[in-house]
N, C-alpha and C positions, 0 to 999 in steps of 0.2 A: 164667080159665085160657085161655091161648092154645092153639089147636089148630094142627097143622101138616100140610101136604102133604109126603109123604116118598117119595122115589124113589131107588133104587139101580140103577146100571148098571155092567156089567163089559165091558171091551174088551181084546182081546189085540192087541198091537202087536209086529211083528217087528223089535225093536231092544232093545238092552241097557237095563236099568233106569235107569242114569245119564243116558242120552240122552233117554229118554222123560220122566223127571222134569224134566230141564233144559228141554225144550221146553214142557212144561205150565206151568212156572214163569215162563218168559220172556215177560213182557207186551209188551216192546218188539218182540220177534219177531212176536208175534201181531198187533200193530198194523201193523207194517211190511209183513208178508206178507198181511195181511187173511185170516188163517186161518179166521176165522168171519165170513162176510159178513153174517149176520143179527144179529151182536153188535157193539157199538161200545164200545171201551175207551179210557180216558184215565187215564194215570198222574198222580196228584196229588202224591204224596210217595214218595220212595224211602228205604228203610232197609236196613241190612246184612242182616237176616234177614226182610225183608218189604217190604210196600208198602201204600200207600193208593191205591185206584183207583176210578174210576166205571165202571159198566157199564150200557149201555142195551140193552134187549131188548123184544120185543113178546110178551106172553102173554095169551091169551084176547082178542086184539084191542086190548089196552091197552098203550101205550108206557110202559115202566117204566125209571126211572133210579135206580140204587142206588149207594151208596158202600160199598166193601168195605175191610176191613183184612185183608191177606194175611199169613200167617206160615208160614215153613218150619220144620216141627217137627223135633226131634232125631232122630226115627225116619225122616225123609225124606219124610213126608207133607206135604201142603199144605192149609192151612185158610183159607178165605175166610169172613169174618163180615160180614154186612150191618149197617152202623152208622147208615146214613141211607137214607131212601127207602121205597118201597112195601113192600119185603121186609125191613125192619129187624128184626133178631133172627134172620134166616135164616142158614143156613150151606151152604157147598159144601165138601166134603172130598174129597181125592184121595189114594189110597193106591196104592203101586206094589210089585209083587212079581214076581220071576223066574218064568217058567212056560214049559214045553216043550209045544208043540202039534204033533202029527204029526211028531215028530223035529226040529222047529225051535225054537231058543231065542228067547225074547222076553220081553215084560213084560205082566202082567195089570194093568190100571188099574181100580181100583174107585172110582166116582164116586158119592158120596152127597149128595143135595140135600134140604134141609129148609127149607121156606118157611112162614111164618105165614099162616094163613087169615084172611080178613076176618071180623070179628065178625058174628054173626047169620046170615050166608050161608055160613059155612064148610062145614057138612055137605052143603049142596046143591052147592057149587062144587068141593069136594075131588076127586071122581072126574074131573071135566072138567079141572081144573088138573093133577092127577097124570098124566092121559093126555097132555096137551100137554107137560108137563115131560119125560115119558118120550120123546116124539118129538124134542124139542129136544136133550136130552142125547145121544140116540142119534146124531142128525145131527152135533152138535158133536164127539163122540168119533170119528166117521168122518172128519171134517175134520182132526182132529189126527193120526189114523192115516195119512191120505193125505199130510199135510204131512211126517211123519217117514219113512214107507216110500217114497213115490213121489217127493216133491220133495227130501227129504233135509234134515233139521234140520242147521244148519251145524256144530255141534260138541256135545260132551258135557260142556262146562264147567257147573259147578253155579251158573249165573247166575240168580238169582232175578228180577231186573229189570234186569240190565245192558244197556246199549245199545251 
């Protein structure tokens, strides 16, 4: 039985849901603008409602390269499933909902990460891995927030991977 490290993070962004969803889904934009300097993306295949892409990241001092299948769900959420690499079987899910904070309209993004733990060392490594994932997802969501609020995402088109 595979055990998982699981982390959920919520971030409020001062922009409409369509804009936030489009920016999160736009891999080409993330690559072009280098939104996440500690992550490296490569689009391997484009599809109408998804993409196949590689992502490189360093977790617990280990450089990890995973291949993800991305799908844009009917409810507007984004689901990334690791199909190859260190985190095979893991998922990243993004959900978007309108939310007013202190009288300002915006979007609450819920990011849920579920990564498989290595056999035998899972129980020992889990708290360390979850703490690092929490730090990384917080930093990445702040980078997306800055990209949208301060730099201005180009437009609100529902471009999953358009370039």
